[in-house]
C-alpha positions as CSV (number, residue, x, y, z in Angstrom):
1,M,111.7,94.3,157.9
2,L,109.7,95.9,155.3
3,S,106.5,93.4,156.0
4,W,106.7,94.5,159.7
5,F,106.6,98.3,158.5
6,A,103.6,97.4,156.4
7,F,102.2,95.8,159.4
8,A,102.7,99.1,161.5
9,R,101.0,101.1,159.0
10,D,98.1,99.1,158.4
11,I,97.5,98.7,162.3
12,S,98.0,102.1,163.0
13,G,95.5,103.0,160.3
14,L,92.8,101.1,162.2
15,P,90.6,103.3,164.5
16,R,91.3,102.9,168.2
17,D,88.8,100.1,168.8
18,G,90.5,98.1,166.1
19,R,93.9,98.5,167.6
20,H,92.6,97.4,171.1
21,L,91.2,94.4,169.3
22,V,94.8,93.6,167.7
23,L,96.1,94.2,171.3
24,S,94.1,91.7,172.9
25,R,94.7,89.1,170.3
26,C,98.3,89.4,170.8
27,L,97.9,89.4,174.6
28,R,95.9,86.4,174.6
29,L,97.7,84.4,172.2
30,F,100.7,85.2,174.2
31,A,99.2,83.6,177.2
32,Y,98.0,80.8,175.0
33,G,101.7,80.2,174.2
34,L,102.9,80.2,177.7
35,L,100.2,77.7,179.1
36,S,100.4,75.2,176.1
37,A,104.1,74.8,176.6
38,V,103.8,73.7,180.6
39,L,100.2,72.3,180.7
40,M,101.1,68.7,180.5
41,F,104.3,69.2,182.8
42,Y,102.2,70.9,185.2
43,L,99.7,68.0,185.3
44,A,102.5,65.7,185.4
45,A,104.2,67.5,188.4
46,I,101.0,67.4,190.4
47,H,100.6,64.0,190.0
48,V,97.8,63.9,187.5
49,D,98.2,60.5,185.5
50,E,97.9,60.3,181.8
51,R,94.2,58.9,181.5
52,R,93.1,61.8,183.7
53,S,95.1,64.4,182.0
54,G,93.5,63.1,178.5
55,L,90.0,63.3,180.0
56,L,90.8,67.0,181.3
57,L,92.3,68.0,177.8
58,T,89.1,66.6,176.2
59,L,86.4,67.9,178.2
60,T,88.4,71.4,178.4
61,L,88.1,71.5,174.5
62,V,84.4,70.5,174.5
63,G,83.3,73.1,177.1
64,D,85.5,75.9,175.5
65,T,83.8,74.9,172.3
66,V,80.0,74.8,173.7
67,I,80.5,77.9,175.8
68,S,82.1,79.5,173.0
69,L,79.1,78.8,170.6
70,W,76.6,80.0,173.2
71,L,78.5,83.1,173.5
72,A,79.5,84.0,170.4
73,S,75.9,83.2,169.1
74,R,74.3,85.7,171.2
75,A,77.0,88.4,171.1
76,D,75.2,90.9,168.6
77,R,71.9,90.7,171.0
78,A,73.7,90.7,174.3
79,G,76.6,93.1,173.5
80,R,80.0,92.1,171.8
81,R,81.8,94.2,174.4
82,L,80.1,92.4,177.4
83,T,80.7,88.9,175.3
84,L,84.4,89.7,175.3
85,I,84.5,90.6,178.9
86,I,82.8,87.6,180.2
87,G,85.1,85.6,178.2
88,A,88.4,87.4,179.8
89,V,87.0,86.7,183.4
90,L,86.6,83.1,182.5
91,M,89.9,82.9,181.4
92,A,91.5,84.7,184.6
93,G,89.0,82.6,186.7
94,A,90.4,79.0,185.2
95,G,94.1,80.5,185.5
96,I,93.4,81.2,189.3
97,V,92.0,77.8,189.9
98,F,94.8,75.9,188.3
99,V,97.2,77.7,190.2
100,S,95.1,77.5,193.6
101,T,94.3,73.8,193.8
102,H,95.6,70.0,192.9
103,Q,91.9,68.8,193.4
104,F,91.4,67.2,190.0
105,W,87.6,67.7,189.9
106,L,88.3,71.4,190.7
107,L,90.8,71.5,187.8
108,L,88.3,69.6,185.7
109,V,85.1,72.3,186.4
110,A,87.6,75.0,185.6
111,G,88.6,73.7,182.5
112,V,85.3,73.1,181.4
113,L,83.5,76.1,182.5
114,G,86.6,78.6,182.2
115,V,88.9,79.4,179.3
116,I,92.1,77.2,179.0
117,S,93.8,76.6,175.7
118,P,96.0,73.5,175.7
119,S,96.4,73.7,172.1
120,G,98.3,77.2,172.1
121,K,95.4,78.3,169.7
122,E,92.3,80.2,170.0
123,V,89.8,79.2,172.4
124,G,86.7,80.8,174.1
125,P,84.2,83.2,172.2
126,F,87.2,86.0,171.6
127,L,88.0,85.5,167.9
128,S,84.4,85.0,166.8
129,V,83.2,88.3,168.2
130,E,86.4,89.9,167.0
131,Q,86.1,89.1,163.5
132,A,82.5,90.4,163.5
133,A,83.7,93.6,165.2
134,L,86.6,94.2,162.8
135,S,84.8,93.6,159.8
136,H,82.7,96.7,160.6
137,V,85.9,98.8,160.1
138,I,87.6,96.8,157.0
139,Q,86.6,97.0,153.5
140,G,85.6,93.7,151.9
141,H,88.6,93.6,149.6
142,R,90.8,94.0,152.4
143,R,89.5,91.4,154.8
144,T,91.7,88.6,153.8
145,A,94.9,90.5,154.1
146,A,93.9,92.1,157.3
147,F,93.0,89.0,158.9
148,A,96.3,87.6,157.8
149,W,98.1,90.5,159.5
150,T,96.5,89.9,162.5
151,N,96.9,86.2,162.4
152,L,100.8,86.8,161.9
153,A,100.7,89.1,165.0
154,G,98.8,86.8,167.3
155,T,101.0,83.7,166.0
156,F,104.0,85.4,166.8
157,C,103.0,86.5,170.2
158,G,101.8,83.0,170.7
159,A,105.4,81.9,169.6
160,V,107.1,84.4,171.8
161,G,104.9,83.0,174.9
162,V,106.1,79.2,174.1
163,L,109.6,80.6,174.2
164,A,109.3,82.6,177.3
165,A,107.6,79.4,179.0
166,G,110.7,77.4,178.4
167,G,113.1,80.2,179.2
168,L,111.2,81.0,182.4
169,T,111.0,77.5,183.6
170,V,115.2,77.3,182.7
171,A,115.8,80.6,184.7
172,V,113.8,79.4,187.7
173,Q,115.8,76.0,188.0
174,R,119.0,77.7,187.8
175,A,118.0,80.1,190.6
176,G,117.3,77.1,192.6
177,G,113.6,76.5,192.1
178,G,111.9,73.5,191.2
179,P,109.8,73.1,188.0
180,L,106.4,73.3,190.0
181,S,107.4,77.1,191.1
182,A,107.9,77.8,187.2
183,Y,105.0,76.2,186.2
184,R,102.9,78.0,188.8
185,S,104.2,81.4,187.9
186,I,103.2,80.8,184.4
187,L,99.4,80.0,185.5
188,I,99.6,83.1,187.5
189,A,100.8,85.1,184.4
190,Y,98.0,83.6,182.3
191,A,95.3,84.6,185.0
192,L,96.7,88.5,184.8
193,V,96.6,88.4,181.0
194,G,92.7,87.5,181.5
195,L,92.3,90.5,183.8
196,A,94.1,92.8,181.5
197,L,91.9,91.5,178.7
198,A,88.8,92.2,180.6
199,A,90.3,96.0,181.0
200,I,90.9,96.3,177.3
201,F,87.7,95.0,176.4
202,A,86.0,97.3,178.6
203,R,87.5,100.3,177.0
204,L,85.8,99.3,173.5
205,G,83.3,101.8,172.2
206,R,79.9,101.5,170.6
207,D,81.5,101.0,167.0
208,V,82.5,97.3,167.8
209,E,78.6,96.5,168.6
210,W,75.8,95.8,166.0
211,T,73.9,98.8,164.8
212,P,70.7,99.3,162.7
213,A,72.8,100.5,160.2
214,D,74.3,97.0,159.5
215,G,70.6,95.9,158.3
216,D,68.2,93.4,160.1
217,A,67.9,93.1,163.8
218,P,70.2,90.5,165.4
219,A,68.6,87.1,164.2
220,A,67.0,84.7,166.6
221,P,66.8,81.5,164.6
222,K,69.0,78.5,165.1
223,F,72.4,79.4,165.8
224,G,71.5,82.9,165.3
225,L,71.8,82.5,161.4
226,S,69.0,83.2,158.6
227,A,67.4,80.3,156.5
228,E,69.7,81.8,154.0
229,S,73.0,81.7,155.5
230,R,72.5,78.3,157.7
231,P,72.8,75.6,155.0
232,V,76.3,77.2,153.7
233,V,77.5,77.6,157.2
234,L,76.6,74.3,158.6
235,R,78.3,72.8,155.6
236,L,81.4,74.5,156.4
237,A,81.0,73.8,160.0
238,G,81.0,69.9,159.3
239,L,84.1,70.3,157.4
240,F,85.9,72.4,160.0
241,V,84.7,69.7,162.6
242,L,86.7,67.1,160.7
243,D,90.0,69.1,160.6
244,A,89.5,70.0,164.5
245,F,88.8,66.1,165.5
246,G,92.3,65.5,163.4
247,G,94.1,68.3,165.0
248,G,92.9,67.4,168.5
249,F,95.1,64.4,168.4
250,V,98.3,66.8,167.9
251,I,97.5,69.8,170.0
252,D,100.7,71.7,170.8
253,G,100.4,70.9,174.7
254,L,100.7,67.3,173.7
255,T,103.3,67.3,170.9
256,I,105.6,69.4,173.2
257,F,105.4,66.8,175.9
258,W,105.8,63.9,173.2
259,F,108.9,65.6,172.0
260,H,110.2,65.5,175.9
261,Q,109.4,62.0,176.2
262,R,110.7,60.7,172.8
263,F,113.9,62.6,172.4
264,G,114.5,63.8,176.4
265,V,114.9,67.5,175.5
266,G,113.9,70.0,178.0
267,L,111.4,73.0,177.8
268,G,114.2,75.3,176.9
269,V,115.1,73.8,173.5
270,L,111.4,72.9,172.9
271,G,110.7,76.7,173.3
272,W,113.0,77.5,170.6
273,V,111.6,74.6,168.2
274,Y,107.9,75.7,169.0
275,F,108.9,79.5,168.6
276,G,110.2,78.7,164.9
277,T,107.2,77.0,163.8
278,N,104.7,79.6,165.1
279,V,106.5,82.3,163.5
280,V,106.8,80.6,160.0
281,A,103.1,79.6,160.6
282,G,102.2,83.1,161.1
283,L,104.4,84.2,158.2
284,S,102.5,81.8,155.6
285,G,99.3,83.7,156.5
286,L,100.6,86.6,154.4
287,W,101.2,84.1,151.6
288,A,97.8,82.9,151.9
289,A,96.1,86.3,151.1
290,R,98.2,86.3,147.8
291,L,97.3,82.6,146.8
292,A,93.9,83.3,147.6
293,R,93.6,86.3,145.3
294,R,95.0,84.1,142.5
295,F,93.2,80.6,143.1
296,G,90.4,81.3,145.1
297,L,89.8,81.1,149.0
298,I,88.3,77.5,148.8
299,N,91.6,76.1,146.7
300,T,93.9,77.7,148.8
301,M,92.4,76.3,152.0
302,V,92.2,72.7,150.5
303,F,95.6,72.4,148.5
304,T,97.8,73.5,151.4
305,H,96.1,71.7,154.1
306,L,96.4,68.1,152.7
307,P,100.3,68.2,151.7
308,S,100.8,69.6,155.6
309,N,99.0,66.7,157.2
310,V,101.2,64.2,155.0
311,L,104.3,65.8,156.8
312,L,102.6,65.7,160.0
313,I,102.4,62.0,159.8
314,L,106.0,61.7,158.8
315,V,107.2,63.6,162.1
316,P,107.2,60.6,164.5
317,L,108.9,58.3,161.8
318,M,112.1,60.7,162.1
319,P,114.9,59.0,164.2
320,N,116.3,61.9,165.7
321,L,115.2,65.4,167.2
322,P,116.7,67.6,164.3
323,L,115.0,65.7,161.8
324,A,111.7,65.6,163.4
325,A,111.9,69.5,164.2
326,A,112.7,70.1,160.6
327,V,109.8,68.3,159.3
328,L,107.5,69.9,161.9
329,L,108.9,73.2,160.6
330,L,108.2,72.4,157.0
331,R,104.5,71.1,157.9
332,F,103.9,74.5,159.8
333,C,105.1,76.5,156.8
334,I,101.8,75.6,154.9
335,S,99.6,74.4,157.5
336,Q,97.8,77.6,158.8
337,M,97.2,79.2,155.4
338,D,93.5,78.1,155.7
339,V,93.1,80.2,158.8
340,P,93.0,83.6,157.3
341,T,91.0,82.3,154.1
342,R,88.3,80.3,156.1
343,Q,87.7,83.6,158.3
344,A,87.4,85.8,155.0
345,Y,85.0,83.3,153.5
346,T,83.0,82.9,156.5
347,M,82.5,86.5,156.8
348,A,82.0,86.9,153.0
349,I,79.1,84.5,152.9
350,V,77.0,86.0,155.8
351,R,75.2,89.1,156.3
352,P,76.8,91.7,158.7
353,N,74.6,90.9,161.6
354,E,75.0,87.1,161.7
355,R,79.0,87.3,161.7
356,A,79.6,86.7,165.2
357,A,77.1,83.6,165.0
358,A,78.5,82.3,162.0
359,A,82.3,82.6,163.3
360,G,81.1,80.9,166.5
361,V,79.7,77.8,164.5
362,T,82.2,77.0,161.9
363,G,84.8,77.7,164.3
364,T,87.0,80.1,162.6
365,A,89.8,80.2,165.2
């Protein structure tokens, strides 16, 4: 309880634009949680087979990555507020297309060009630009803790989103509706959140933008990075590519569907399982800030991520749902500690006017 009082105190101490950015992250992660819980179920309900579902998820993540990098690396020059609004519109548009048609090629185009999160995690240009904007109003020694709090709030909202998806599906079925009706209502909610985000971003002020007081003008070299920052950022990006490649095999949408197929459990129960995993993942970010102060950012990233992957390997070896869920819960206790530390490290090694581009290249989501 004291932690939540501390969170409320720290967030209330942010300027208006900072609070808007935190609110946008909470809404966005809630929508991502909603969507990740039902996306595979929705595709199965509209008779998209597993091969095409895999292709859709793959190209969706690839498209999000490419578009995110392109937008984030130009955010300081084009305007951070404008970049965030474009991302929100792409999110709303993707949701509208998904709920409006069963044509696979249209879903594919919407997934690639729009903003769809099958993983329940950050996609699109949002996080990269938000980090750069928040770094203007947060002092350097407070950034790791501030990012940890923001991640906690977003992760908790994502957990609520998964739980809400399961509850809504059960409620619609008990009311006599079919699963497809429940999935469509969730897609509509996803699109509405995108529109709400566009309205929030439109209210951001000039404080979130790059200004001459930040130093050099926004860079135009490769990836929007200077020659000094580029080698370090690209080495980090290589490490994060490997991490993301492995994580792509176990995105939330797939693992939720796997639990359903393996143990025959419904979305109502799975909502509670993933609510718990997301809550402990968010809380672990607070401990990451303490560990980073004692052992360093890099050590905290490495020596929490390795055992979490060992625990992940053990999940499919468990003979029943309680044991599989328990091991998954243990895994999430430490698996997300690298998120606030990598964000703080990336922000620390580049100049202020390069932060959005660096975050986009390294994928600090």
